[in-house]
C-alpha positions in Angstrom: -3.7 -38.9 11.4 -7.0 -37.2 11.0 -10.1 -38.8 12.5 -13.0 -39.2 10.2 -16.6 -39.6 11.3 -19.8 -39.9 9.3 -22.8 -38.4 11.0 -26.0 -37.6 9.1 -24.3 -38.4 5.8 -21.6 -35.8 6.4 -17.9 -36.5 6.8 -16.2 -34.4 9.5 -12.4 -34.1 9.9 -10.8 -33.6 13.3 -7.6 -31.6 13.1 -4.5 -33.4 14.3 -2.4 -32.0 17.2 0.3 -30.9 14.8 -2.1 -29.0 12.7 -3.6 -27.3 15.7 -0.1 -26.3 16.9 0.8 -24.9 13.5 -2.4 -22.9 13.5 -1.7 -21.6 17.0 1.9 -20.8 16.1 0.8 -18.8 13.1 -0.9 -16.3 15.4 1.2 -16.7 18.6 4.6 -16.1 17.0 3.8 -12.6 15.6 2.3 -11.6 18.9 5.3 -12.8 20.8 7.6 -10.9 18.4 5.6 -7.7 18.9 5.7 -8.0 22.7 9.4 -8.8 22.6 10.0 -5.6 20.5 8.0 -3.5 23.0 10.0 -5.0 25.9 13.3 -4.2 24.2 12.0 -0.7 23.5 11.0 -0.2 27.2 14.4 -1.4 28.4 16.2 0.9 26.0 14.1 3.9 27.1 15.3 3.5 30.7 18.8 4.3 29.6 18.1 7.5 27.9 16.0 10.7 28.1 12.3 10.8 27.0 13.2 13.5 24.5 15.5 10.9 22.7 13.4 7.8 23.2 10.1 7.9 25.1 8.9 4.7 26.8 6.0 2.7 25.4 3.9 3.8 28.4 4.6 7.5 27.5 3.7 6.9 23.9 0.5 5.1 24.8 -0.5 7.9 27.1 0.1 10.5 24.3 -1.9 8.3 21.9 -4.9 8.2 24.4 -4.6 11.9 25.0 -4.6 12.7 21.2 -7.5 10.2 20.6 -9.6 11.9 23.3 -9.1 15.4 21.9 -9.8 14.2 18.4 -6.4 15.1 16.8 -5.3 11.5 16.2 -8.5 10.3 14.6 -8.7 13.4 12.5 -5.1 13.1 11.3 -5.6 9.4 10.5 -8.8 10.1 8.5 -7.3 12.9 6.5 -4.2 10.9 5.6 -6.2 7.8 4.8 -8.5 9.7 2.4 -5.6 11.3 0.6 -3.7 8.1 0.2 -6.7 6.2 -1.0 -7.9 8.8 -3.5 -4.4 9.4 -5.1 -3.5 5.7 -5.1 -6.8 4.6 -6.6 -6.6 7.3 -9.3 -3.0 6.2 -10.1 -4.1 2.5 -10.4 -7.2 3.3 -12.5 -5.1 5.2 -15.0 -1.8 3.3 -14.7 -3.3 -0.1 -15.6 -4.7 0.7 -19.0 -1.7 2.9 -19.8 0.6 0.0 -19.0 -1.6 -2.4 -21.1 -1.5 -0.2 -24.1 2.1 0.7 -23.8 3.0 -3.0 -23.5 0.7 -4.1 -26.3 1.0 -1.4 -28.9 4.5 -0.2 -30.1 3.3 3.3 -31.2 1.8 4.0 -27.7 5.1 2.8 -26.1 7.2 5.1 -28.4 5.0 8.1 -27.6 4.7 7.7 -23.9 8.0 6.1 -23.0 10.2 9.2 -23.0 7.8 10.9 -20.5 7.6 7.8 -18.3 11.4 7.4 -18.2 12.0 11.0 -17.5 9.4 11.7 -14.8 9.7 8.5 -12.9 13.1 9.5 -11.7 11.9 12.8 -10.2 10.6 12.3 -6.6 7.2 13.7 -5.8 8.8 15.9 -3.1 10.5 17.9 -5.8 7.0 18.9 -7.1 5.5 20.0 -3.8 6.2 23.7 -4.3 4.9 23.6 -7.9 1.9 21.6 -6.9 1.0 24.2 -4.2 1.5 27.1 -6.7 -0.5 25.4 -9.5 -3.2 23.6 -7.5 -3.3 25.6 -4.3 -2.8 24.3 -0.7 -6.0 22.2 -0.7 -6.7 18.5 -0.8 -6.1 18.2 -4.6 -2.4 19.0 -4.1 -1.8 16.1 -1.8 -3.9 13.7 -3.9 -2.1 14.8 -7.1 1.3 14.1 -5.6 0.2 10.6 -4.5 -1.3 10.0 -7.9 2.1 11.0 -9.4 3.8 8.5 -7.1 1.4 5.7 -8.0 1.0 5.9 -11.7 4.6 5.2 -12.8 5.0 2.2 -10.5 1.7 0.6 -11.7 2.4 1.4 -15.3 5.8 -0.2 -15.4 4.7 -3.3 -13.5 1.8 -3.7 -16.0 4.1 -3.3 -18.9 6.3 -6.1 -17.5 3.2 -8.3 -17.2 2.3 -7.7 -20.8 5.8 -8.5 -22.0 5.8 -11.7 -19.9 2.9 -13.2 -21.9 4.0 -16.3 -23.9 3.9 -15.4 -27.6 2.8 -18.9 -28.5 -0.5 -18.3 -26.7 -1.1 -15.2 -28.8 -0.2 -17.1 -32.0 -2.6 -19.8 -31.0 -5.4 -17.3 -30.4 -4.8 -15.6 -33.7 -4.9 -19.0 -35.5 -8.4 -19.5 -34.0 -9.5 -16.1 -35.3 -9.2 -14.0 -32.2 -9.1 -10.2 -32.7 -6.6 -8.0 -31.0 -9.2 -6.9 -28.6 -10.1 -10.5 -27.8 -6.4 -11.2 -27.3 -6.2 -8.3 -24.9 -9.3 -9.4 -22.8 -8.8 -13.2 -22.8 -5.0 -13.6 -22.7 -3.0 -10.5 -22.0 -5.3 -9.0 -19.2 -5.7 -12.2 -17.1 -1.9 -13.0 -17.4 -1.0 -9.5 -16.3 -3.2 -9.4 -13.2 -0.4 -10.6 -10.8 1.9 -7.8 -12.0 -0.9 -5.2 -11.6 -1.5 -6.3 -8.0 2.2 -6.3 -7.2 2.6 -2.8 -8.7 -0.5 -1.5 -6.8 0.9 -2.9 -3.5 4.3 -1.3 -4.1 2.7 2.0 -5.1 0.6 1.9 -1.9 3.8 1.8 0.2 5.3 4.7 -1.7 2.1 6.7 -1.3 2.6 6.8 2.5 6.1 8.3 1.9 4.6 10.9 -0.3 1.7 11.9 1.9 4.0 12.6 4.8 6.1 14.9 2.7 3.1 16.7 1.2 1.4 17.1 4.6 4.5 18.6 6.2 4.6 21.3 3.5 0.9 22.1 2.9 -1.5 20.6 5.4 -3.1 21.6 8.7 -4.3 18.1 9.4 -2.8 14.7 8.7 -0.2 12.3 10.1 2.6 14.2 8.4 1.4 17.5 9.8 1.1 15.9 13.2 4.7 14.6 13.2 5.9 18.0 12.1 3.9 19.8 14.8 5.4 17.4 17.4 8.9 18.4 16.2 8.1 22.1 16.8 7.0 21.4 20.3 9.7 18.9 21.1 7.2 16.1 21.7 9.0 13.0 20.7 6.1 10.9 22.1 3.8 12.6 19.5 6.3 11.7 16.8 6.2 8.1 17.8 2.4 8.1 17.8 2.3 9.5 14.3 4.9 6.9 13.1 3.1 4.0 14.7 -0.2 5.2 13.3 1.3 5.3 9.8 2.5 1.8 10.1 -0.8 0.5 11.4 -2.7 2.4 8.7 -0.5 0.9 6.0 -0.9 -2.6 7.5 -4.7 -2.2 7.4 -4.7 -0.9 3.9 -2.5 -3.7 2.6 -4.6 -6.4 4.3 -7.8 -5.0 2.9 -6.3 -4.8 -0.5 -5.0 -8.4 -0.3 -8.4 -9.6 1.0 -10.3 -7.9 -1.9 -7.9 -9.1 -4.6 -7.9 -12.7 -3.2 -11.6 -12.8 -3.3 -12.2 -11.1 -6.7 -9.1 -12.1 -8.6 -8.2 -15.5 -7.1 -8.3 -17.4 -10.4 -5.8 -15.0 -11.9 -3.3 -15.0 -9.0 
């Protein structure tokens, strides 16, 4: 039961013990799971060499060392910027492309052959061409991440448009709605959950692409850091780079979910 009190005209609710336990468990269980994973990692590292599996303490020491000399913050910043720029560009262009392809048959017929052809070619296959065409600078990495993003977002948006109930469109037409009004009042709001899902999936794939691109043509970035660690046989640096990628992805996804929940809550 929840205790209710009325003070100053306000009704206050006291959480029940079961609600408090559930709230505590929501945060405690993930922490326990992480600590358990670190403990298993530590135990496993005692049975092998540091070259094969460095201990958590070694990885933490390497992370502190790299943080102090600036290489870790610089790598995280470089990768974060490339991922965000390429991903944002892919979302900005992929959403309207998907809307028009899903809504207008002529646009679908014109663009579909290219979508169906290029979406099966992994970005890593274009790394060499991207460097030749665009040079070894930032634009190459951003373009590859854009390539990764746009097809995923476009296909998810098309699926959202196709999922709209035709009866809703017929009802709108019977009330005199134009095609643009149908797009803005019915199709676009109904497609938002598909857009958000496509953007989240594309974000995950962007991390895969940025590592590949940075290994080939970057002096700074988490992919470059991992490759440099390989050349120096520093497995602890490799672990630092991998963990940094996971943490960066976690932060990106949580920020994106927070923003979409606040701005698009009524559509989700």
